[in-house]
N, C-alpha and C positions, 0 to 999 in steps of 0.2 A: 102055310105061307111063310116064306122067310122074309126077314127083316133086310131091305137092301140098303136102308137110309141110317146113317149113324147118328148120335145125338146132336154133334156139331152142325153137322148139314141141315137138319132139322132146325135148329136154333138160328142159322143163318138164313134160312128162308123165311122164317118168322120175323125176323128183323128187318129183313128188307121189305117184308109187307107191312111191316107197322111203319117203317120211314116213309114209303109211298103214301099210305093212309095218313100219315101226319101231315105230309107235306101238300096233301089235297085239302086237309081240314083248315090249315093255318092261312091258306090264301083264299078261301071261300068267300065270296062276297066283297072281297079288297077291290076297288077298282084302280088305284093309283099304281102303276107299273113299277116304280121305284121302291115304294112300301112293300110289294109282293116278292120283288127280287131280295131286298133287306131281309125280310121274314124268313124265307127258304134258304139263303145264304149264310146269314148270321145266326138270326134266332134259332132257327131249328136245329143246327148244328150245336150251338150251346146248349140247347134242350137234350138231346142225344147223350151229350158228353155229361152232363148232370145227372141223368137217371142213372140210380145206383144199382138197379136191379141186371143182373147178367143177360136177361132176354128182352129188356127196354119196355117194359110192359107200360110204363107211365109216360112215353112220348106222345102218344094220341091225347090222352088228358090234357097233357101241358099244351099241346098245339090247340087245342078248342079253347082252353082259357087265354092263350095268347091271343088267338082269333077273335074273340070278343071282345077283349081290349083294344085290339087294333082297329075293329069297326066302330067301335063307339068313339075312339078318337077321330075316325076318319069323317064320320058324320058329325061330330060337334065342331071340328075344324076345319078350315079352309087352307091351313097353313102348309109350308112346304115341311121337307124331311127333318129339318131341325126340331120340330115339334116331337119327332117319334124317337129320337135318339137319346 
């Protein structure tokens, strides 16, 4: 069987899958729509940029850690977005 996919294409597919998984993880069980938007738009992009690996293998792990912290903050405080920034 011939190999039709080059390494760059496979890494691109892998990265897209990891981004989608991390996006789902980072907002899991978060109720506040403003916080969900902030986590996906700002925090997840920062995680992706900060991951030193070429295939971004740590973004899912980091998204889970941030999600845990955000859930605890949301449960403990009924404050506005100022508390999350």
